[in-house]
Phi, psi and omega in degrees: 000134177290149173285173183297325179294320178293321175298318180300315179298317180297314184293319178297314181295314180299315178300313181296320180296314179300315182300314180295319186281332187254356189303327185258004182248115180292136177275337181282113186254357175233145183273118177268139175284166180303322179290325177292319179298325182292345175299327187264143179301126186270349181299142178302147179245353185212159175286164179287166179295295175048040178065020174219162183294127176302147183239142171297142180250351177196166177300144184224139176249119182245124178271122180247126181242119175269116190256129171247117176233128177251162189301327178290348178284342188255144178293316176239084181293157180305143184306323185289351180257352188295326188249020185281339179081012173208173186274099183271149175295141181237141177280087184214157177246011192262011184255195177293144175279107183286336181220136180224123178231137166252116189249129178252116174261115190239100177291341183293320181241008174063032179253155172235116185245126180245113176258119174271127181251109178308135182298335184268011181301129181276118182200177180273129174239121180305129180091348180239315188105206180283121185199189175282137184300331187288350174286342185303313180298322182294319185277320187226016173072195182296332181291315179291323175298323180290313181292325177292320180293319181297317179301317181297328187256038172061031174085013175302131186289148170248119184277318181211169177233157169227129173241132177226138180270164184304319181298325179297319181296318179296316179294324179294317180298317174304314183297327179279356179091019181087184180212139176267121182214155180272119176274116191292334183200165176299136178238121177217127181198138180232133173230095184296334180296332179248005187053044177259118181234111183249122181209085181237147182254151182294146176126172179288125179222152172263118187255132173285182182302311182296318182292321178294329176289325175296319179297323184276332184267348176293126177215034185254055174230187185296335180261003174050231185297329181289320175300322175299323179296317178300318180291326173301319179292321177301316183290321176299318179296319178295318179299319177302316182284337183261338185290336181273053180247156180304331179296337179306319179304318182290344185257001181307317180302318178292324176299313181300318182295318176301314180302314183297322187270336194232011181233134173241122183209151172266012170286141169284164175302317177300316179296318179297319179296318180298317180297312178305314180296320180294313182297322182297328185261009179272124181294153179302324183292345179260013178256122178247134179235117187245162175238135180303120183303137179169196179204162180291144170288151178288142178307131179086349180295319176227168181293328177245164176273142182225159164262117182266112183293144178263100189298320182295313182290330175299313181303314180290325178292321178296322180291319181288322195240343187236016170079009176296141183296102186291338176293334183260319192258325192288140182275172178274110185248028182295329179294323180295327182268350178295129180309326181288341178253336187299132183271113186245121180252145177245126173239117188266128176251359187271335187073014183249106181297329180292330179293321176296313181303316178292329177291320177298316179299315179297318182287324177297321174299330184268004175094008181273112186251007180231066187246139178219152177265122187253047178072202185256162172251120195286335181282122177296124183247134175275332177240135179297138176251133176249102190269118174277084190298323181258015178081010179275092186293320184297319182290319181295319182290326177297321174295319175300323179291325178294316182283331183076017181196178176098163178247124175281130175235133173262101179197175188238039182267004181267201181292128190300322182267014178266161167270321178226134175244130174262112174265104196286126183246180184293336182300321180295318180296317180295318181298321180291324178295321181290332183275351180279000000 
């Protein structure tokens, strides 16, 4: 891992290179009408270049849409896809948003917050009615996707958008040299109609772009699309840790080419450089990955399956992490943080039942009365992870104090119905051995 000085040099060099390489190339690949442009906050978000790396001047919310379009989605598919005999992926931004992220870059507290919004979220979309949020981009492009997302999130402003298609994600990962990630279980799935072939084995692997897309697109487990979101967060965390290597500099031409060909955004080049510089200098501990609070719809409740948003918890999350005025909007969540009510899940990576039993006893002695064991965590962990599943950092830190060890992570990779998930590592087993 680079030191802070190395990261600063890398981000500055990357920023300068980006500015020189993209200055004459428009990043906006779709034309926004004046009304559509007004959906986005118009205030400047960065300082001018002036021969130095641009800096963010205020907190910024960026809506990122991952778009998957296949040839059969289009009335006039590209000629090269017409006679293939299957539904081929197309380089387009006009389809359903397969992935939706709202990312907050906050220079005030040096935090980067990533909110994953499930594509099946049931909400109101102007011109359609109550539907799945991912339809907004198809009907009204990035502006309607942004306004619908803002309405869902209690009016949180969206400053800019980025759209990237599935092919672009694959090419970007290849341009970065691949990514090393732990595959939690064997993944195998075949869809001949799309020539989608997923075949990954459990364990730590270095994935190329095609394999990384298999990892991201697999959703054939008990958690469906939400499980896919959890794997997205795992991969984003891995990319964050690996992208800041000296070899990244040598790959910038390929990275820039992918950005130019596969990204549509209303960010200016200067703003993009400022975001890159900020992200490059953000410590891992200051990166938070959240999931829109909600739950699966019951089978038969609706004609389609939905992710049903929890309005009260969304309000609280927006107040804590996205700058919504907590004095006006936030609800009283004292019951949720009370140890006797807090939903705590245990996922064991040690394979030692006695270690889990001692953890249950320790938590009970500390007043935690709503604790359950949620099976095993397949990745062997040397250090226990304490996952703030709903973004409640204070409750996760309180549990860390009780255990006397572990790393607090703000992400949504734990048990879906927990407030805090403890992914038990070897450090807990070692500590218990020393105390006997």
